[in-house]
Every structure is written in C-alpha cells, then in structure tokens.
DSSP file (Angstrom, degrees, kcal/mol; ACC not computed):
  #  RESIDUE AA STRUCTURE BP1 BP2  ACC     N-H-->O    O-->H-N    N-H-->O    O-->H-N    TCO  KAPPA ALPHA  PHI   PSI    X-CA   Y-CA   Z-CA
    1    1 A M              0   0    0      0, 0.0     2,-0.1     0, 0.0     0, 0.0   0.000 360.0 360.0 360.0 133.9   77.4   87.6    5.0
    2    2 A D     >  -     0   0    0      1,-0.1     4,-2.2     4,-0.0     5,-0.1  -0.416 360.0-105.3 -87.1 167.9   79.7   84.8    6.1
    3    3 A V  H  > S+     0   0    0      1,-0.2     4,-2.7     2,-0.2     5,-0.2   0.875 118.3  55.3 -60.5 -42.2   81.9   85.0    9.3
    4    4 A K  H  > S+     0   0    0      1,-0.2     4,-1.9     2,-0.2    -1,-0.2   0.913 110.5  44.9 -60.1 -43.8   85.1   85.7    7.3
    5    5 A Q  H  > S+     0   0    0      2,-0.2     4,-2.2     1,-0.2    -1,-0.2   0.893 111.8  52.9 -67.8 -40.7   83.6   88.7    5.6
    6    6 A L  H  X S+     0   0    0     -4,-2.2     4,-2.4     2,-0.2    -2,-0.2   0.927 110.1  47.8 -60.4 -46.6   82.1   90.0    8.9
    7    7 A I  H  X S+     0   0    0     -4,-2.7     4,-2.0     1,-0.2    -1,-0.2   0.903 109.9  53.5 -61.1 -42.0   85.5   89.8   10.7
    8    8 A K  H  X S+     0   0    0     -4,-1.9     4,-0.6    -5,-0.2    -1,-0.2   0.905 111.4  45.0 -60.5 -43.0   87.1   91.6    7.7
    9    9 A E  H >< S+     0   0    0     -4,-2.2     3,-0.8     1,-0.2     4,-0.3   0.875 111.3  52.7 -70.4 -37.8   84.6   94.5    8.0
   10   10 A L  H >< S+     0   0    0     -4,-2.4     3,-1.0     1,-0.2     5,-0.2   0.843 101.3  61.8 -66.1 -32.4   84.9   94.7   11.8
   11   11 A K  H 3< S+     0   0    0     -4,-2.0    -1,-0.2     1,-0.3    -2,-0.2   0.720 112.1  36.8 -67.3 -21.0   88.7   94.9   11.5
   12   12 A V  T << S+     0   0    0     -3,-0.8    -1,-0.3    -4,-0.6    -2,-0.2   0.293 100.2 104.9-111.2   8.3   88.4   98.2    9.5
   13   13 A S    <   -     0   0    0     -3,-1.0    15,-0.3    -4,-0.3    -3,-0.1  -0.304  69.4-134.8 -86.5 170.1   85.5   99.6   11.4
   14   14 A D        +     0   0    0     13,-0.1     2,-0.3    -2,-0.1    -1,-0.1  -0.073  61.1 134.1-107.9  28.6   85.2  102.4   14.0
   15   15 A I        -     0   0    0     -5,-0.2    12,-2.6    11,-0.0    13,-0.4  -0.625  42.6-151.5 -84.3 136.8   82.9  100.3   16.2
   16   16 A Y  E     -A   26   0A   0     -2,-0.3     2,-0.3    10,-0.2    10,-0.2  -0.796   6.9-160.7-106.3 150.4   83.7  100.1   19.9
   17   17 A A  E     -A   25   0A   0      8,-3.0     8,-2.3    -2,-0.3     2,-0.5  -0.877  17.9-121.1-124.7 159.8   82.9   97.3   22.2
   18   18 A E  E     -A   24   0A   0     -2,-0.3     6,-0.2     6,-0.2     2,-0.1  -0.892  22.8-138.5-105.9 130.9   82.6   97.1   26.0
   19   19 A C    >   -     0   0    0      4,-3.8     3,-2.0    -2,-0.5     0, 0.0  -0.431  24.7-114.4 -79.4 157.1   84.9   94.8   28.0
   20   20 A S  T 3  S+     0   0    0      1,-0.3    -1,-0.1     2,-0.1    -2,-0.0   0.698 118.0  64.5 -64.6 -17.6   83.5   92.8   30.9
   21   21 A C  T 3  S-     0   0    0      2,-0.1    -1,-0.3     1,-0.0     3,-0.1   0.519 122.6-106.8 -81.9  -5.1   85.9   94.9   33.0
   22   22 A G  S <  S+     0   0    0     -3,-2.0    -2,-0.1     1,-0.4     2,-0.1   0.251  82.4 119.3 100.1 -12.6   83.8   98.0   32.1
   23   23 A G        -     0   0    0     -5,-0.1    -4,-3.8     1,-0.0    -1,-0.4  -0.361  56.4-129.8 -82.2 165.3   86.3   99.5   29.7
   24   24 A E  E     +A   18   0A   0     -6,-0.2     2,-0.3    -3,-0.1    -6,-0.2  -0.855  23.8 179.2-113.7 152.2   85.8  100.2   26.0
   25   25 A F  E     -A   17   0A   0     -8,-2.3    -8,-3.0    -2,-0.3     2,-0.5  -0.988  34.2-104.9-148.6 155.6   88.0   99.2   23.1
   26   26 A K  E >   -A   16   0A   0     -2,-0.3     3,-2.1   -10,-0.2     4,-0.5  -0.686  24.0-140.6 -81.7 126.8   88.0   99.6   19.3
   27   27 A L  G >  S+     0   0    0    -12,-2.6     3,-1.4    -2,-0.5    -1,-0.1   0.833 102.0  62.9 -57.1 -33.3   87.1   96.3   17.6
   28   28 A S  G 3  S+     0   0    0    -13,-0.4    -1,-0.3   -15,-0.3     4,-0.1   0.702 101.2  53.3 -67.4 -16.5   89.6   97.0   14.9
   29   29 A D  G <  S+     0   0    0     -3,-2.1    -1,-0.3     2,-0.1    -2,-0.2   0.545  96.8  88.1 -90.0  -9.0   92.3   96.9   17.7
   30   30 A A  S <  S-     0   0    0     -3,-1.4     2,-1.0    -4,-0.5    -3,-0.0  -0.439  88.7-107.3 -88.8 161.2   91.2   93.5   18.9
   31   31 A I        -     0   0    0     -2,-0.1     2,-0.4    11,-0.1    -2,-0.1  -0.798  45.1-171.4 -85.5 105.9   92.3   90.0   17.7
   32   32 A L        +     0   0    0     -2,-1.0     2,-0.3    -4,-0.1    11,-0.0  -0.842  15.4 148.0-104.1 136.0   89.2   88.9   15.8
   33   33 A F        -     0   0    0     -2,-0.4     2,-0.7     7,-0.0     6,-0.1  -0.979  53.4 -86.9-158.9 165.7   88.8   85.4   14.5
   34   34 A D    >   -     0   0    0     -2,-0.3     3,-1.7     1,-0.1   -30,-0.0  -0.709  31.9-155.5 -80.5 112.6   86.3   82.6   13.7
   35   35 A G  T 3  S+     0   0    0     -2,-0.7    -1,-0.1     1,-0.3     4,-0.1   0.570  88.4  67.1 -69.4  -9.4   85.9   80.7   17.0
   36   36 A T  T 3  S+     0   0    0      2,-0.1    -1,-0.3     3,-0.0     3,-0.1   0.527  99.9  59.4 -86.5  -5.3   84.8   77.6   15.1
   37   37 A K  S <  S-     0   0    0     -3,-1.7    -4,-0.0     1,-0.1     0, 0.0  -0.687 106.6 -69.2-114.9 169.4   88.3   77.2   13.7
   38   38 A P        -     0   0    0      0, 0.0    -1,-0.1     0, 0.0    -4,-0.1  -0.229  61.5 -95.9 -57.5 147.5   91.7   76.8   15.4
   39   39 A F        -     0   0    0     -4,-0.1     2,-0.1     1,-0.1    -4,-0.0  -0.372  40.5-114.1 -62.2 139.0   92.9   79.8   17.3
   40   40 A P    >>  -     0   0    0      0, 0.0     4,-2.1     0, 0.0     3,-0.7  -0.422  28.8-109.3 -69.4 155.4   95.3   82.0   15.3
   41   41 A Q  H 3> S+     0   0    0      1,-0.2     4,-2.6     2,-0.2     5,-0.2   0.853 118.0  58.4 -55.6 -38.5   98.9   82.1   16.6
   42   42 A E  H 3> S+     0   0    0      1,-0.2     4,-1.7     2,-0.2    -1,-0.2   0.894 108.3  45.3 -59.7 -41.8   98.5   85.7   17.8
   43   43 A A  H <> S+     0   0    0     -3,-0.7     4,-2.5     2,-0.2    -1,-0.2   0.886 111.7  52.3 -69.7 -39.6   95.5   84.7   20.0
   44   44 A L  H  X S+     0   0    0     -4,-2.1     4,-2.7     2,-0.2    -2,-0.2   0.891 107.6  52.7 -62.8 -39.1   97.4   81.6   21.3
   45   45 A D  H  X S+     0   0    0     -4,-2.6     4,-2.3     2,-0.2    -1,-0.2   0.920 110.6  46.5 -62.2 -44.1  100.4   83.9   22.3
   46   46 A V  H  X S+     0   0    0     -4,-1.7     4,-2.5     2,-0.2    -2,-0.2   0.916 112.5  50.9 -64.0 -42.6   98.1   86.2   24.2
   47   47 A Q  H  X S+     0   0    0     -4,-2.5     4,-2.6     1,-0.2    -2,-0.2   0.920 111.1  47.8 -61.0 -44.5   96.4   83.2   25.9
   48   48 A N  H  X S+     0   0    0     -4,-2.7     4,-2.5     2,-0.2    -1,-0.2   0.893 110.8  51.8 -63.4 -39.7   99.8   81.8   26.9
   49   49 A Q  H  X S+     0   0    0     -4,-2.3     4,-2.1     2,-0.2    -2,-0.2   0.919 111.8  46.0 -62.8 -44.4  100.9   85.1   28.2
   50   50 A L  H  X S+     0   0    0     -4,-2.5     4,-2.2     2,-0.2    -2,-0.2   0.904 112.0  51.4 -65.9 -41.3   97.8   85.4   30.4
   51   51 A D  H  X S+     0   0    0     -4,-2.6     4,-2.3     1,-0.2    -2,-0.2   0.907 109.6  50.5 -60.8 -41.9   98.2   81.8   31.6
   52   52 A S  H  X S+     0   0    0     -4,-2.5     4,-2.4     1,-0.2    -1,-0.2   0.908 109.1  51.4 -62.7 -42.5  101.8   82.5   32.6
   53   53 A G  H  X S+     0   0    0     -4,-2.1     4,-2.2     1,-0.2    -1,-0.2   0.898 109.9  49.4 -61.3 -41.1  100.7   85.7   34.5
   54   54 A L  H  X S+     0   0    0     -4,-2.2     4,-2.5     2,-0.2    -2,-0.2   0.902 109.8  51.0 -65.2 -41.0   98.1   83.7   36.4
   55   55 A K  H  X S+     0   0    0     -4,-2.3     4,-2.5     1,-0.2    -2,-0.2   0.914 110.5  49.4 -63.2 -41.6  100.6   81.0   37.3
   56   56 A N  H  X S+     0   0    0     -4,-2.4     4,-2.4     1,-0.2    -1,-0.2   0.898 111.3  49.2 -63.6 -40.2  103.0   83.7   38.6
   57   57 A R  H  X S+     0   0    0     -4,-2.2     4,-2.5     2,-0.2    -2,-0.2   0.893 110.5  50.9 -66.0 -38.8  100.2   85.2   40.6
   58   58 A D  H  X S+     0   0    0     -4,-2.5     4,-2.4     2,-0.2    -2,-0.2   0.920 111.2  48.0 -62.9 -43.8   99.3   81.8   42.0
   59   59 A L  H  X S+     0   0    0     -4,-2.5     4,-2.4     2,-0.2    -2,-0.2   0.916 112.2  49.3 -62.8 -42.9  102.9   81.2   43.0
   60   60 A D  H  X S+     0   0    0     -4,-2.4     4,-2.4     1,-0.2    -2,-0.2   0.904 110.4  50.7 -62.5 -41.9  103.2   84.6   44.6
   61   61 A L  H  X S+     0   0    0     -4,-2.5     4,-2.5     2,-0.2    -2,-0.2   0.910 109.7  50.2 -63.0 -42.5  100.0   84.0   46.5
   62   62 A E  H  X S+     0   0    0     -4,-2.4     4,-2.4     2,-0.2    -2,-0.2   0.910 110.4  50.2 -62.6 -41.5  101.3   80.6   47.8
   63   63 A K  H  X S+     0   0    0     -4,-2.4     4,-2.6     1,-0.2    -2,-0.2   0.920 111.2  48.8 -61.2 -43.6  104.5   82.3   48.9
   64   64 A R  H  X S+     0   0    0     -4,-2.4     4,-2.7     2,-0.2    -2,-0.2   0.894 110.1  51.2 -64.5 -39.8  102.5   85.0   50.8
   65   65 A K  H  X S+     0   0    0     -4,-2.5     4,-2.5     2,-0.2    -2,-0.2   0.938 112.0  46.6 -61.8 -46.5  100.3   82.4   52.5
   66   66 A K  H  X S+     0   0    0     -4,-2.4     4,-3.0     1,-0.2    -2,-0.2   0.920 113.1  49.4 -61.8 -44.0  103.4   80.4   53.6
   67   67 A L  H  X S+     0   0    0     -4,-2.6     4,-2.9     2,-0.2     5,-0.2   0.915 111.6  48.3 -62.3 -43.8  105.1   83.6   54.9
   68   68 A A  H  X S+     0   0    0     -4,-2.7     4,-2.3     2,-0.2    -1,-0.2   0.913 114.1  46.8 -63.3 -42.2  102.0   84.7   56.8
   69   69 A T  H  X S+     0   0    0     -4,-2.5     4,-2.4     2,-0.2    -2,-0.2   0.921 113.4  48.4 -65.3 -44.0  101.6   81.3   58.3
   70   70 A T  H  X S+     0   0    0     -4,-3.0     4,-2.5     2,-0.2    -2,-0.2   0.924 112.2  48.5 -62.9 -45.1  105.3   81.1   59.3
   71   71 A K  H  X S+     0   0    0     -4,-2.9     4,-2.6     1,-0.2    -1,-0.2   0.913 111.7  50.0 -61.7 -42.0  105.2   84.6   60.8
   72   72 A A  H  X S+     0   0    0     -4,-2.3     4,-2.6    -5,-0.2    -1,-0.2   0.903 111.2  48.9 -63.9 -40.7  102.1   83.7   62.8
   73   73 A E  H  X S+     0   0    0     -4,-2.4     4,-2.5     2,-0.2    -2,-0.2   0.925 112.6  47.4 -64.6 -44.2  103.7   80.5   64.1
   74   74 A I  H  X S+     0   0    0     -4,-2.5     4,-2.6     2,-0.2    -2,-0.2   0.925 113.7  47.6 -63.0 -45.0  106.9   82.4   65.1
   75   75 A T  H  X S+     0   0    0     -4,-2.6     4,-2.6     2,-0.2    -2,-0.2   0.920 111.9  49.9 -62.9 -44.5  104.9   85.1   66.8
   76   76 A T  H  X S+     0   0    0     -4,-2.6     4,-2.6     1,-0.2    -2,-0.2   0.920 112.0  47.9 -60.7 -44.8  102.7   82.6   68.6
   77   77 A K  H  X S+     0   0    0     -4,-2.5     4,-2.9     2,-0.2     5,-0.3   0.929 112.1  49.4 -62.1 -44.5  105.8   80.7   69.8
   78   78 A A  H  X S+     0   0    0     -4,-2.6     4,-2.6     1,-0.2    -2,-0.2   0.913 112.5  47.5 -61.9 -42.9  107.5   83.9   71.0
   79   79 A V  H  X S+     0   0    0     -4,-2.6     4,-2.6     2,-0.2    -1,-0.2   0.928 113.5  47.6 -64.5 -44.6  104.4   85.0   72.9
   80   80 A N  H  X S+     0   0    0     -4,-2.6     4,-1.9     2,-0.2    -2,-0.2   0.908 113.6  46.9 -65.2 -42.0  103.9   81.6   74.5
   81   81 A V  H  X S+     0   0    0     -4,-2.9     4,-2.7    -5,-0.2    -1,-0.2   0.921 112.4  51.8 -63.8 -42.5  107.6   81.4   75.5
   82   82 A G  H  X S+     0   0    0     -4,-2.6     4,-2.4    -5,-0.3    -2,-0.2   0.907 108.1  50.5 -59.8 -43.4  107.4   84.9   76.8
   83   83 A K  H  X S+     0   0    0     -4,-2.6     4,-1.2     1,-0.2    -1,-0.2   0.884 111.8  48.1 -64.6 -37.6  104.3   84.2   78.9
   84   84 A S  H  X S+     0   0    0     -4,-1.9     4,-1.2     1,-0.2     3,-0.3   0.916 112.2  49.0 -67.5 -42.3  106.1   81.1   80.4
   85   85 A L  H  X S+     0   0    0     -4,-2.7     4,-1.8     1,-0.2    -2,-0.2   0.864 103.4  60.7 -65.6 -35.5  109.2   83.1   81.2
   86   86 A E  H  < S+     0   0    0     -4,-2.4    -1,-0.2     1,-0.2    -2,-0.2   0.880 104.9  49.2 -59.1 -37.1  107.2   85.9   82.8
   87   87 A K  H  < S+     0   0    0     -4,-1.2    -1,-0.2    -3,-0.3    -2,-0.2   0.830 116.4  41.6 -72.3 -31.1  105.9   83.4   85.4
   88   88 A A  H >< S+     0   0    0     -4,-1.2     3,-2.0     1,-0.2     4,-0.3   0.621  90.6  93.3 -88.6 -13.8  109.4   82.1   86.1
   89   89 A L  G >< S+     0   0    0     -4,-1.8     3,-2.3     1,-0.3     6,-0.2   0.843  74.6  61.5 -51.4 -44.8  111.0   85.6   86.1
   90   90 A P  G 3  S+     0   0    0      0, 0.0    -1,-0.3     0, 0.0     9,-0.2   0.719 101.4  55.7 -60.3 -16.8  110.8   86.2   89.8
   91   91 A T  G <  S+     0   0    0     -3,-2.0    -2,-0.2    -4,-0.1     2,-0.1   0.502  85.1 105.8 -91.4  -3.6  113.0   83.2   90.4
   92   92 A M  S X  S-     0   0    0     -3,-2.3     3,-1.4    -4,-0.3    -3,-0.0  -0.462  78.1-122.2 -79.6 150.7  115.8   84.5   88.2
   93   93 A K  T 3  S+     0   0    0      1,-0.3    -1,-0.1    -2,-0.1    -4,-0.0   0.785 109.4  54.2 -65.0 -30.0  119.0   85.9   89.8
   94   94 A D  T 3  S+     0   0    0     -5,-0.1     2,-0.5     2,-0.0    -1,-0.3   0.511  77.3 114.8 -83.1  -3.7  118.8   89.3   88.2
   95   95 A F    <   -     0   0    0     -3,-1.4     4,-0.1    -6,-0.2     0, 0.0  -0.559  50.8-165.2 -70.4 117.6  115.2   89.8   89.5
   96   96 A K        +     0   0    0     -2,-0.5     2,-0.2     2,-0.1    -1,-0.2   0.443  57.9  81.1 -91.6   0.5  115.6   92.8   91.9
   97   97 A W  S    S-     0   0    0      1,-0.0     2,-0.4    18,-0.0     5,-0.1  -0.670  90.5 -96.9-103.1 161.6  112.3   92.5   93.7
   98   98 A I    >>  -     0   0    0     -2,-0.2     3,-1.1     1,-0.1     4,-0.7  -0.637  31.8-135.8 -78.6 127.9  111.5   90.2   96.6
   99   99 A V  G >4 S+     0   0    0     -2,-0.4     3,-1.6     1,-0.3    -1,-0.1   0.885 100.9  51.5 -56.4 -47.7  109.7   87.1   95.2
  100  100 A P  G 34 S+     0   0    0      0, 0.0    -1,-0.3     0, 0.0    14,-0.1   0.751 107.9  55.3 -64.5 -19.4  106.9   86.9   97.8
  101  101 A D  G <4 S+     0   0    0     -3,-1.1    13,-2.9    12,-0.1     2,-0.4   0.626  93.6  88.8 -81.5 -13.6  106.1   90.6   97.2
  102  102 A S  E <<  -B  113   0B   0     -3,-1.6     2,-0.5    -4,-0.7    11,-0.2  -0.729  56.2-170.5 -96.3 129.1  105.7   89.9   93.4
  103  103 A K  E     -B  112   0B   0      9,-2.8     9,-2.5    -2,-0.4     2,-0.4  -0.974  20.3-131.9-121.1 125.2  102.3   88.9   92.0
  104  104 A F  E     +B  111   0B   0     -2,-0.5     7,-0.2     7,-0.2     6,-0.1  -0.614  32.6 163.6 -78.3 125.6  102.0   87.8   88.4
  105  105 A L        -     0   0    0      5,-3.1     2,-0.9    -2,-0.4     5,-0.2   0.754  20.3-164.6-104.8 -44.5   99.1   89.5   86.5
  106  106 A G        +     0   0    0      4,-1.5     4,-0.2     3,-0.4     5,-0.1  -0.255  55.2  78.4  89.3 -48.8  100.1   88.7   82.9
  107  107 A D  S    S-     0   0    0     -2,-0.9     3,-0.0     2,-0.2     0, 0.0  -0.969 107.2  -9.0-152.1 132.2   97.9   91.2   81.2
  108  108 A P  S    S+     0   0    0      0, 0.0     2,-0.4     0, 0.0    -1,-0.1  -0.998 142.6  21.3 -86.2 -11.9   98.0   94.1   80.7
  109  109 A I  S    S-     0   0    0      1,-0.1    -3,-0.4    20,-0.1    -2,-0.2  -0.941  71.6-140.3-116.7 140.3  101.0   94.4   83.0
  110  110 A D  S    S+     0   0    0     -2,-0.4    -5,-3.1    18,-0.3    -4,-1.5   0.944  76.9  12.4 -67.0 -50.5  103.2   91.3   83.8
  111  111 A L  E     -BC 104 128B   0     17,-2.8    17,-2.8    -7,-0.2     2,-0.5  -0.954  51.1-158.9-133.6 147.8  103.9   91.8   87.5
  112  112 A M  E     -BC 103 127B   0     -9,-2.5    -9,-2.8    -2,-0.4     2,-0.6  -0.997  18.8-158.5-120.1 123.6  102.7   94.0   90.3
  113  113 A V  E     -BC 102 126B   0     13,-3.3    13,-2.4    -2,-0.5     2,-1.1  -0.917   9.8-160.4-110.2 122.4  105.2   94.2   93.2
  114  114 A F  E >   - C   0 125B   0    -13,-2.9     3,-2.5    -2,-0.6     4,-0.3  -0.748  24.9-145.1 -97.1  83.6  104.0   95.1   96.6
  115  115 A N  E 3  S+ C   0 124B   0      9,-1.3     8,-2.5    -2,-1.1     9,-1.1  -0.313  80.7  13.5 -59.9 118.9  107.3   96.2   98.0
  116  116 A G  T > >S+     0   0    0      6,-0.3     5,-1.8    -2,-0.2     3,-1.4   0.299  86.7 122.8  99.9  -6.8  107.5   95.3  101.7
  117  117 A L  G X 5S+     0   0    0     -3,-2.5     3,-1.6     1,-0.3    -2,-0.1   0.896  73.6  52.8 -54.3 -44.6  104.5   93.0  101.7
  118  118 A S  G 3 5S+     0   0    0     -4,-0.3    -1,-0.3     1,-0.3    -3,-0.1   0.688 107.7  52.7 -68.6 -16.0  106.5   90.1  103.0
  119  119 A M  G < 5S-     0   0    0     -3,-1.4    -1,-0.3     2,-0.2    -2,-0.2   0.404 122.2-105.0 -97.2   0.2  107.8   92.2  105.9
  120  120 A G  T < 5S+     0   0    0     -3,-1.6     2,-0.3    -4,-0.4    -3,-0.2   0.444  96.4  75.7  94.6   0.5  104.2   93.2  106.9
  121  121 A H      < -     0   0    0     -5,-1.8     2,-0.6     0, 0.0    -2,-0.2  -0.875  66.4-146.4-149.6 112.9  104.2   96.8  105.6
  122  122 A V        +     0   0    0     -2,-0.3    -6,-0.3     1,-0.2    -7,-0.1  -0.673  20.8 173.0 -79.1 119.7  103.9   97.8  101.9
  123  123 A N        -     0   0    0     -8,-2.5     2,-0.3    -2,-0.6    -1,-0.2   0.596  63.4  -1.7-104.1 -14.1  105.9  100.9  101.4
  124  124 A S  E     -C  115   0B   0     -9,-1.1    -9,-1.3     2,-0.0     2,-0.4  -0.982  61.0-127.3-164.8 165.6  105.6  101.2   97.6
  125  125 A L  E     -C  114   0B   0     -2,-0.3     2,-0.4   -11,-0.2   -11,-0.2  -0.944  16.6-162.4-119.3 141.8  104.2   99.6   94.5
  126  126 A S  E     -C  113   0B   0    -13,-2.4   -13,-3.3    -2,-0.4     2,-0.6  -0.992   7.9-153.9-125.7 129.0  106.1   98.6   91.3
  127  127 A F  E     -C  112   0B   0     -2,-0.4     2,-0.5   -15,-0.2   -15,-0.2  -0.899  20.1-166.0 -96.9 122.7  104.4   97.9   88.0
  128  128 A V  E     -C  111   0B   0    -17,-2.8   -17,-2.8    -2,-0.6     2,-0.5  -0.948  12.3-174.0-120.3 123.2  106.8   95.6   86.1
  129  129 A E        -     0   0    0     -2,-0.5     2,-0.5   -19,-0.2   -20,-0.1  -0.969  17.1-145.7-113.7 126.6  106.4   94.8   82.3
  130  130 A V        +     0   0    0     -2,-0.5     2,-0.3   -48,-0.0   -44,-0.1  -0.799  24.7 167.8 -97.3 128.1  108.8   92.2   80.9
  131  131 A K        -     0   0    0     -2,-0.5     2,-0.3     4,-0.1     6,-0.0  -0.979   9.9-172.5-135.4 149.3  110.1   92.6   77.4
  132  132 A S    >   -     0   0    0     -2,-0.3     3,-2.0     4,-0.1     2,-0.0  -0.938  53.8  -5.5-136.6 162.5  112.9   90.9   75.5
  133  133 A G  T 3  S-     0   0    0     -2,-0.3    -2,-0.0     1,-0.2     0, 0.0  -0.312 127.2 -23.0  59.3-130.8  114.5   91.4   72.1
  134  134 A N  T 3  S+     0   0    0      2,-0.0    -1,-0.2    -2,-0.0    -3,-0.0   0.170  95.7 138.6 -99.1  16.6  112.9   94.1   70.0
  135  135 A A    <   -     0   0    0     -3,-2.0     2,-0.3     1,-0.0    -4,-0.1  -0.314  33.7-162.9 -65.9 145.7  109.5   93.9   71.8
  136  136 A H        -     0   0    0     -5,-0.0     2,-0.1     1,-0.0    -4,-0.1  -0.840  28.2 -89.2-124.9 161.7  107.8   97.2   72.6
  137  137 A L        -     0   0    0     -2,-0.3     2,-0.1     1,-0.1    -6,-0.0  -0.464  43.1-131.8 -65.6 140.4  105.0   98.3   74.9
  138  138 A N     >  -     0   0    0     -2,-0.1     4,-2.5     1,-0.1     5,-0.2  -0.343  33.3 -91.3 -84.3 177.2  101.6   98.0   73.3
  139  139 A Q  H  > S+     0   0    0      1,-0.2     4,-2.4     2,-0.2     5,-0.2   0.890 126.6  49.9 -58.6 -42.7   99.1  100.9   73.4
  140  140 A H  H  > S+     0   0    0      1,-0.2     4,-2.1     2,-0.2    -1,-0.2   0.927 111.9  47.9 -62.5 -44.5   97.5   99.7   76.7
  141  141 A Q  H  > S+     0   0    0      1,-0.2     4,-2.6     2,-0.2    -2,-0.2   0.887 111.2  51.0 -64.9 -39.2  100.8   99.3   78.4
  142  142 A K  H  X S+     0   0    0     -4,-2.5     4,-2.7     1,-0.2    -1,-0.2   0.909 109.8  49.8 -63.3 -41.9  101.9  102.8   77.3
  143  143 A S  H  X S+     0   0    0     -4,-2.4     4,-2.2    -5,-0.2    -2,-0.2   0.867 111.3  49.2 -68.2 -33.5   98.7  104.3   78.6
  144  144 A I  H  X S+     0   0    0     -4,-2.1     4,-2.3     2,-0.2    -2,-0.2   0.934 111.6  49.2 -67.2 -46.3   99.2  102.5   81.9
  145  145 A R  H  X S+     0   0    0     -4,-2.6     4,-2.8     1,-0.2    -2,-0.2   0.926 112.4  48.4 -56.1 -46.1  102.8  103.7   82.1
  146  146 A D  H  X S+     0   0    0     -4,-2.7     4,-2.4     1,-0.2     6,-0.2   0.899 109.6  51.7 -64.1 -41.2  101.7  107.3   81.3
  147  147 A A  H  <>S+     0   0    0     -4,-2.2     5,-3.2     2,-0.2    -1,-0.2   0.906 113.2  45.3 -62.7 -40.6   98.9  107.2   84.0
  148  148 A I  H ><5S+     0   0    0     -4,-2.3     3,-1.5     3,-0.2    -2,-0.2   0.940 114.1  47.6 -67.7 -47.0  101.5  106.0   86.6
  149  149 A E  H 3<5S+     0   0    0     -4,-2.8    -2,-0.2     1,-0.3    -1,-0.2   0.830 112.5  49.6 -64.6 -31.4  104.1  108.6   85.6
  150  150 A D  T 3<5S-     0   0    0     -4,-2.4    -1,-0.3    -5,-0.2    -2,-0.2   0.381 114.9-119.7 -85.8   3.6  101.5  111.3   85.6
  151  151 A R  T < 5 +     0   0    0     -3,-1.5     2,-1.2     1,-0.2    -3,-0.2   0.803  64.2 147.0  61.4  32.1  100.4  110.2   89.1
  152  152 A R      < +     0   0    0     -5,-3.2     2,-0.4    -6,-0.2    -1,-0.2  -0.509  32.0 122.9 -93.5  65.1   96.8  109.4   87.8
  153  153 A V        +     0   0    0     -2,-1.2     2,-0.3    -5,-0.1    -5,-0.0  -0.968  35.8 178.4-127.4 139.3   96.5  106.5   90.3
  154  154 A S        -     0   0    0     -2,-0.4     2,-0.4     2,-0.0    -2,-0.0  -0.911  22.5-134.4-138.2 167.9   93.9  106.0   92.9
  155  155 A Y        -     0   0    0     -2,-0.3     2,-0.4     2,-0.0    -2,-0.0  -0.988  25.0-179.6-124.4 131.3   92.9  103.5   95.6
  156  156 A K        -     0   0    0     -2,-0.4     2,-0.5     2,-0.0    -2,-0.0  -0.967  20.1-146.7-131.8 146.8   89.3  102.5   96.1
  157  157 A V        -     0   0    0     -2,-0.4     2,-0.5     2,-0.0    -2,-0.0  -0.963  15.7-158.9-109.3 127.6   87.5  100.1   98.4
  158  158 A F              0   0    0     -2,-0.5    -2,-0.0     1,-0.1     0, 0.0  -0.938 360.0 360.0-110.1 124.9   84.5   98.3   97.0
  159  159 A K              0   0    0     -2,-0.5    -1,-0.1     0, 0.0    -2,-0.0   0.352 360.0 360.0-118.6 360.0   81.9   96.9   99.4
C-alpha cells in the first residue's frame, strides 16, 4: 500500500491516536499528509497560527520580565531612600521627640525613644515606626504594636 492510499484510509477510519500531551484524538479529524512532499496549505495555516501564538507569548513574557524588574527596582529604591530618611528623621523640624533620647534601630522598628534619657531619668519609652505614602506595617511590626498595646512588655537583666 502506498502512502497516498494509507492516508486516504486513515481519513475515513475510526482509529484514535494519542497526543504527546496525553490526550486522544480521532485520526480522521487530523490533517494527514505525506511528509515527504510539500505541506498542504491547511497544515501551513495551522503552523503559522501556532507560530503567531508563540510569538505573542514570548512578547508577553518579555513584558512581564520588564515589569517585574522595573517594580523590583522601584521598590528597592524606595526602601533604600526610606532607610536613609529614617536615620535623618530625628533632625527634622516635625520630629516631636528629643534627638539625644532617640536611638535608631532600623529593623523591625525604626526608632526607640527613651523619653527623658538626656535629662538623666527615663520616664517612658516610645516605639516609633516611620512610614510614608501608602506603606503599611508588616506582620512583624503589627505583632510588636499589638504586644505593646496589650502591655505584653517586660524588662530583663542578662548577666
């Protein structure tokens, strides 16, 4: 039996084939042709359609990569600027605590203020977290805030 006759019989058969993706399909529903000859137009159209889909996916992936990189750069810059500003914050005119009483921690809380330290007697402590724009407390900062508000604070001496 020659290839042409085989293809003709397969096109009218009830034979199923398994795709490399694991699915099954009826051979009579497939575009069958002799691979030693030029592709039929129908197969070329499907190939072009698939190539176009791949190109679109590649373009989309490149856009996503750029967006992710850009977002990461913006976030990094914002964090770095924020960290620099936190150190300079005690020198700003709106800063309501006494500068020598303020100690920069940075993480997980920005500042610890020992109110009265510079006068020789600490009468209270202030935990200060600096945020700007739409920034929010992270989980650690929220749990610290909650512990302080719930008065779950202690003092220990380690020797």
